[in-house]
MIDO-718045 format. One line per field, with one value per residue (C-alpha): residue number from 0; residue in three letters; chain; x, y, z. Coordinates in steps of 0.5 Angstrom, whole numbers. Layout:
BEGIN
doza: (NUM, ...)
vexti: (ALA, ...)
banu: (A, ...)
u: (X, ...)
v: (Y, ...)
w: (Z, ...)
END
This chain:
BEGIN
doza: (0, 1, 2, 3, 4, 5, 6, 7, 8, 9, 10, 11, 12, 13, 14, 15, 16, 17, 18, 19, 20, 21, 22, 23, 24, 25, 26, 27, 28, 29, 30, 31, 32, 33, 34, 35, 36, 37, 38, 39, 40, 41, 42, 43, 44, 45, 46, 47, 48, 49, 50, 51, 52, 53, 54, 55, 56, 57, 58, 59, 60, 61, 62, 63, 64, 65, 66, 67, 68, 69, 70, 71, 72, 73, 74, 75, 76, 77, 78, 79, 80, 81, 82, 83, 84, 85, 86, 87, 88, 89, 90, 91, 92, 93, 94, 95, 96, 97, 98, 99, 100, 101, 102, 103, 104, 105, 106, 107, 108, 109, 110, 111, 112, 113, 114, 115, 116, 117, 118, 119, 120, 121, 122, 123, 124, 125, 126, 127, 128, 129, 130, 131, 132, 133, 134, 135, 136, 137, 138, 139, 140, 141, 142, 143, 144, 145, 146, 147, 148, 149, 150, 151, 152, 153, 154, 155, 156, 157, 158, 159, 160, 161, 162, 163, 164, 165, 166, 167, 168, 169, 170, 171, 172, 173, 174, 175, 176, 177, 178, 179, 180, 181, 182, 183, 184, 185, 186, 187, 188, 189, 190, 191, 192, 193, 194, 195, 196, 197, 198, 199, 200, 201, 202, 203, 204, 205, 206, 207, 208, 209, 210, 211, 212, 213, 214, 215, 216, 217, 218, 219, 220, 221, 222, 223, 224, 225, 226, 227, 228, 229, 230, 231, 232, 233, 234, 235, 236, 237, 238, 239, 240, 241, 242, 243, 244, 245, 246, 247, 248, 249, 250, 251, 252, 253, 254, 255, 256, 257, 258, 259, 260)
vexti: (MET, ARG, LYS, THR, LYS, GLY, SER, ASN, LYS, ILE, GLY, LYS, SER, ALA, VAL, PHE, LEU, PHE, LEU, PHE, LEU, CYS, TYR, GLY, VAL, ASN, LEU, PHE, SER, GLN, TYR, SER, ILE, ASN, ASP, GLU, GLU, SER, VAL, MET, THR, LYS, LYS, GLU, LEU, GLU, SER, LEU, GLN, LYS, ALA, ILE, ASP, TYR, GLN, LEU, GLU, PHE, TYR, ASN, LYS, ALA, PHE, PRO, ASP, GLY, MET, MET, ASP, ARG, SER, SER, VAL, ASN, MET, HIS, ILE, PHE, SER, ASN, TYR, VAL, ASN, TYR, LEU, ILE, TYR, GLN, LYS, GLU, HIS, GLY, VAL, ASN, ALA, ILE, LYS, ALA, MET, GLY, PHE, TYR, SER, PRO, ILE, LYS, LYS, GLU, ALA, VAL, VAL, CYS, LYS, ASP, LYS, ASN, GLU, LYS, HIS, PHE, LEU, LYS, THR, CYS, TYR, HIS, GLU, LEU, SER, HIS, PHE, PHE, ILE, GLN, ASN, TYR, MET, ASP, MET, PRO, PRO, VAL, TRP, LEU, ASN, GLU, GLY, LEU, ALA, THR, TYR, PHE, GLU, SER, ILE, LYS, ILE, SER, LYS, SER, MET, LYS, PRO, GLU, ARG, ASN, ILE, TYR, LEU, THR, ALA, ARG, VAL, LYS, THR, MET, ILE, GLU, LEU, LYS, ASP, ILE, ASP, LEU, LYS, ASP, PHE, ILE, SER, TRP, ASP, HIS, GLN, LYS, PHE, TYR, HIS, ILE, SER, PHE, THR, GLN, ASP, SER, TYR, GLY, TYR, ALA, LEU, ALA, TYR, CYS, MET, THR, SER, LEU, LEU, MET, GLN, HIS, GLU, THR, THR, MET, ILE, ALA, VAL, ILE, ASN, ASN, ILE, TYR, LYS, GLY, LYS, SER, SER, TYR, GLU, ALA, LEU, ASP, ASN, SER, TYR, GLU, GLY, GLY, PHE, ALA, VAL, PHE, GLU, LYS, ASP, PHE, MET, ARG, ILE, PHE, LYS)
banu: (A, A, A, A, A, A, A, A, A, A, A, A, A, A, A, A, A, A, A, A, A, A, A, A, A, A, A, A, A, A, A, A, A, A, A, A, A, A, A, A, A, A, A, A, A, A, A, A, A, A, A, A, A, A, A, A, A, A, A, A, A, A, A, A, A, A, A, A, A, A, A, A, A, A, A, A, A, A, A, A, A, A, A, A, A, A, A, A, A, A, A, A, A, A, A, A, A, A, A, A, A, A, A, A, A, A, A, A, A, A, A, A, A, A, A, A, A, A, A, A, A, A, A, A, A, A, A, A, A, A, A, A, A, A, A, A, A, A, A, A, A, A, A, A, A, A, A, A, A, A, A, A, A, A, A, A, A, A, A, A, A, A, A, A, A, A, A, A, A, A, A, A, A, A, A, A, A, A, A, A, A, A, A, A, A, A, A, A, A, A, A, A, A, A, A, A, A, A, A, A, A, A, A, A, A, A, A, A, A, A, A, A, A, A, A, A, A, A, A, A, A, A, A, A, A, A, A, A, A, A, A, A, A, A, A, A, A, A, A, A, A, A, A, A, A, A, A, A, A, A, A, A, A, A, A, A, A, A, A, A, A)
u: (373, 376, 372, 371, 371, 364, 362, 367, 364, 357, 361, 363, 356, 353, 358, 357, 349, 350, 354, 349, 343, 347, 349, 342, 339, 344, 342, 335, 336, 339, 334, 326, 325, 318, 319, 313, 313, 321, 321, 327, 333, 340, 343, 338, 337, 345, 345, 339, 343, 349, 344, 341, 348, 350, 344, 344, 351, 349, 343, 346, 351, 345, 341, 347, 342, 337, 342, 339, 342, 340, 334, 331, 330, 322, 321, 315, 316, 310, 309, 303, 300, 293, 295, 300, 294, 290, 295, 296, 289, 289, 294, 291, 296, 294, 300, 297, 302, 308, 311, 313, 311, 313, 307, 307, 302, 307, 313, 315, 318, 313, 315, 312, 316, 310, 310, 317, 322, 327, 326, 325, 332, 331, 325, 327, 333, 328, 323, 329, 331, 324, 323, 330, 329, 321, 323, 326, 322, 314, 314, 320, 320, 318, 324, 329, 325, 324, 331, 335, 331, 332, 339, 339, 336, 341, 347, 351, 353, 361, 366, 365, 358, 357, 350, 351, 349, 341, 343, 335, 333, 340, 338, 331, 334, 339, 333, 329, 335, 336, 328, 328, 324, 326, 325, 329, 327, 319, 320, 323, 317, 312, 308, 306, 300, 304, 310, 307, 301, 307, 312, 307, 304, 310, 315, 318, 319, 320, 323, 329, 330, 330, 335, 340, 339, 341, 346, 350, 349, 352, 358, 360, 356, 358, 354, 348, 348, 348, 342, 338, 340, 338, 331, 331, 332, 326, 329, 326, 329, 331, 334, 337, 341, 343, 346, 349, 352, 358, 356, 349, 343, 345, 351, 348, 343, 348, 352, 346, 345, 352, 354, 347, 347)
v: (657, 664, 667, 675, 680, 680, 673, 673, 678, 674, 667, 670, 673, 667, 663, 669, 668, 660, 661, 666, 662, 655, 660, 662, 655, 652, 658, 656, 648, 649, 653, 653, 661, 662, 669, 669, 676, 676, 682, 680, 684, 679, 683, 681, 674, 673, 676, 672, 665, 667, 668, 661, 658, 662, 660, 653, 651, 653, 649, 643, 644, 644, 639, 634, 628, 631, 635, 639, 642, 648, 644, 643, 651, 653, 661, 664, 671, 676, 682, 684, 686, 684, 677, 676, 677, 672, 667, 668, 667, 660, 658, 660, 665, 671, 676, 682, 687, 682, 682, 675, 669, 661, 656, 650, 647, 648, 648, 654, 662, 667, 674, 680, 685, 690, 696, 693, 695, 698, 691, 686, 682, 683, 680, 674, 672, 673, 668, 663, 662, 660, 656, 652, 651, 649, 644, 640, 642, 643, 648, 651, 655, 662, 666, 661, 661, 669, 670, 666, 669, 677, 675, 672, 678, 683, 679, 683, 680, 680, 675, 674, 674, 676, 679, 686, 689, 691, 697, 699, 692, 692, 699, 697, 691, 696, 701, 694, 693, 700, 699, 692, 690, 683, 676, 671, 665, 667, 670, 663, 660, 665, 661, 665, 668, 672, 673, 677, 680, 684, 685, 688, 693, 694, 696, 690, 687, 680, 680, 685, 680, 674, 678, 679, 672, 669, 674, 672, 665, 666, 669, 661, 658, 651, 654, 656, 649, 645, 649, 647, 640, 640, 643, 638, 632, 635, 639, 645, 652, 653, 646, 647, 653, 651, 645, 648, 655, 655, 656, 654, 659, 663, 665, 666, 671, 675, 675, 678, 683, 685, 685, 689, 694)
w: (544, 546, 551, 550, 556, 556, 556, 562, 566, 565, 567, 573, 574, 574, 578, 583, 583, 584, 590, 593, 592, 595, 601, 602, 601, 606, 611, 611, 611, 618, 621, 621, 621, 618, 615, 609, 607, 608, 613, 616, 613, 611, 617, 622, 619, 620, 627, 629, 626, 631, 637, 635, 635, 642, 645, 642, 645, 652, 652, 650, 655, 660, 657, 654, 654, 649, 645, 639, 633, 628, 625, 631, 631, 630, 629, 626, 624, 623, 619, 621, 628, 627, 624, 630, 635, 631, 631, 639, 640, 636, 640, 647, 649, 652, 651, 648, 651, 649, 642, 642, 645, 646, 643, 647, 642, 636, 640, 636, 638, 635, 634, 631, 627, 626, 631, 634, 630, 635, 639, 634, 634, 642, 642, 638, 642, 648, 645, 643, 650, 652, 646, 648, 655, 654, 649, 655, 661, 660, 666, 668, 674, 672, 675, 671, 665, 664, 668, 662, 656, 659, 660, 653, 649, 651, 646, 643, 636, 636, 637, 644, 643, 651, 653, 655, 662, 662, 666, 667, 671, 675, 677, 679, 683, 687, 689, 691, 695, 698, 700, 703, 698, 696, 699, 694, 698, 697, 690, 687, 689, 685, 680, 673, 675, 681, 677, 671, 675, 680, 674, 670, 676, 679, 674, 672, 679, 677, 670, 674, 680, 675, 670, 676, 679, 672, 671, 678, 676, 669, 672, 673, 667, 670, 676, 672, 668, 675, 678, 671, 672, 679, 677, 671, 676, 680, 686, 688, 686, 693, 693, 686, 689, 695, 692, 686, 689, 693, 700, 699, 698, 704, 701, 694, 697, 701, 694, 691, 696, 696, 688, 686, 692)
END
């Protein structure tokens, strides 16, 4: 049958719609992202998926014996702040000031977009890191857990996919060094309660130190992976750094003070 111009346009539109729907189904079949109210834009979703792949590649190197794939990712997005707080309470999480958290009960990263539009994607990237590492280690050292999450939250979606430098936290550590207000050996032994209490009362103290430690270790990714592997196998943070960093913990500490001074 001879096609008219009109029927040709309709045919092309139908093909485009079919391909678009297939594309969408393919994307969501790879990741478990619960966005019930569709608050994420297409651009945000694409950025999030690239960040997932970037972190997934790193964590699969760090934990090669238990590699995860895209379908392992579990994230819940909230569009309503009140509902988000209720969900927090249901999961026994006390993080009212935070716009995201990791739920060990459901093994999912949870993020609220309401009242958090400006930092929404950064929060997603941050909680994704918690999701990955806590799927492998129930209780990773808090400096490592928050250091990696804060490092990965600054991912710049580009071809290189390298995290941008957190100027504020870096400057915070510079001030701490000038004031001689750092004891790294003591810091890496802090528990969660001490870390969060001091961080929230002393201008992100713990987050700044953990971020800069992670940034230094990630200059040579194999070193960071070695530290993680040592801790995973039961070594203390001090032992892991002493075993993995060239020259041991003492050199790591000297390099830290020199680089961030």
